[in-house]
Residue, then its C-alpha position, 0 to 999 in steps of 0.5 A: m963179343r961179350s955179354r953176361f949170362p947166369t952161371p949154373l954148374l960146370v958139367p963135363a959134356l955128356l950131351v945127347a942130341c935132340a929137336p922138333d918140327s916147324w912148318p913154314l908159312a908157305p912152300k919154299p923153293h930151293d932155287t930162289g933166294t940167295s945169301s949173296g948178291t950184287p951190291a945195292t945202288p941208290t939208282d933204279t934198275a930197269p930189266g924190262t921194257s917199260t915207260d913207267t912214270a910217277t903218274d902211272p896207275d898201280v896196274a897197267p897193260w904191259s907189252g913186254c912178255a915173251a912167249g916161253g919166257p918167265e911168268v914174272v918179269v922185273v920191269s923196274e925196281r928202286v933199292p935203298p942206298s947202302p949202307v943203311v942204319a940199323g932199325s931205320t925205315l927204308a923205302g923201296e919199290v918193285v914193278l913186276a909184270n905178270c907174264g903167266t896165264g893166271t890173274w894175280r889176286a890181291a889180298a891182305a898181307d895176313a890173308a890165308t890165300g891170294h897173291k902177295l910180295a914177300p922177302a926172297s932171301p930166303p923166301g918168307n924171311a922177316d929180316w926187313g921187318v915184313t914177311r908179306l906185302p899186299l898187291p894194290a889190286d888184281v893183276p891180269p896176265g899181260h899187265r904190270v903192277r907197282v908195289p911200294i915197299t916200306a921196310t925196317a933195316p935189321a937191328r944187327d950189323g952186317t950184310w943183308t940181302w934185299q930181294w923179293l918174290v911173288l907168292d901165291e899164299w899156301v900154293r907156290w912161289l912164282a919165279p924168278a925173284t927180283p935181283a939180289h942186292v946186298l945192303e950193309v947195315t951199320g950202327g946196330l948190334p954186333a954182327l953174328e959170326v960163323h966160326p970154322a972148326s979150325e978155330w977150336e979143334s986141336s991137331a991131337e984130336p981133330v974132327d973126323g968122320p964120314d963125309m956129309e951127303l948134302l943130297a941126302l939131307r931132309y931135315v935140321t935137327i935141334h938139340y940141347p946140352g941135356v945138362a946144367m952148364d956153366l956157359d960163361g966161365d969163372d968170370d961170369v962173362y961170356e966170351d969166345q974162349d968159353t965155347i972153345d973150351f966147351l967144344r974141346n972138352l966135348q971132343h975129348y969126351s967123345l973120343t976117349l972118356n966114353d969109349r965111343g971112338w968117334t968125334i963130336g957128333y953135332n954139326s954146329i953149336i949156337a953159342p950164348d952170343g948167337d954165333e955159330w961154331e962148326a963142329r962137324g960142319h957141312q963137311v962131316r956127317n952128323a953122328a948125334s941123333g942115335c943111328l945111321d937112319a936118323n943121322r944120314p938125313g939130318y944136320t944137327l944144331m945144338i943150342q947152348t942153354a944153361d939149363i934144360d928148362l931155359p929157352p934160348n935167348e934172342a941172339q941164339v934164336e937169330g943165330a939158329r935161323r941163320a944156321v938153318a938158312r946156311i945149310r939149306a942154301a948149301a944143300a940147294a947149291a949141291g942140287n938137293p931139291h928138298t926144303l929141309v924141315i926143322n925138327g927135334h931129336r925126340d922126333v927122329a930118335p924113334l927111327c933108332g928105337l930110342g926115346t929122349a926129352c931133347p931138345g927140352e920143352p922150351i925149345y920144342d915149344m918154340l919149334g912148334r911155333g916156327a920160331f927157328e924158321p929163317 
């Protein structure tokens, strides 16, 4: 991928770690929402037992609830056929049965309370242009509801998961989610990539350190470089080799020039084009936040900005969101029951008796507004 970025000053990588907290719009369960699923088809699916027709009312009695069964049953769904064109308007539908003990209270999409339909992979994401859809009416126990879905395909090429959950706003997500369907998006911006450490590390200076403890993770900590940087080389055009050179320089500095004796401390780097580059990755414990008390519970994500006073670009924000979703999914798959919060280096540095301005005011302000929530 290539794009132009301004050229500040090339500075050897003395980089400090940093990041702040952001708060999700609602509690996010660790066991719903996936990054993979079954291929999407243009046909309706009917997991439940329903006699729905196009003339059925939006809410109607439903006799398929089973004693001891789930509180949400997917009666039927209509999924847009894959592939879809980036930015296009999509129409879908789900029919869900309330098999719980309480009424689902309909509310406006932006209301502070009430039951709604929301994207589920991960919960509350904005990949499809909406974060909440209202129910057409209250849904008592033993009734099913038809919810139309009007969505917008993502602007970026790649595979995206179409999946939905019922949400009791600011209370909880109701399980289970609808089946996960993978839709291919074409005709948009280039897909973001995840580059493993093997793409940049040298055999002479490999990444090493204690194993990552996924069950110990509690947060994702965002950092900035801390210095002015030349992100696109002498030709003023960013390409992957610029990040490769940056990572190798930082690795050499960490191992030799400052006598630390350990490898690069960050887990991942978000490059100027939004790609994620693994440094320590999901395999090696973070060493960038100042001490074991801050490092062990945290996954560190450094966003490459040309200057400490510049915010990340749109592609980097999207890349950071994907990186957060990816480590959350890995922690959940390992059995970690916690939703990893997002914070900044300045938030965890006091655990080590330290202070820092990292990740800088622009990024820290974005963190406070939840900009990096998937």
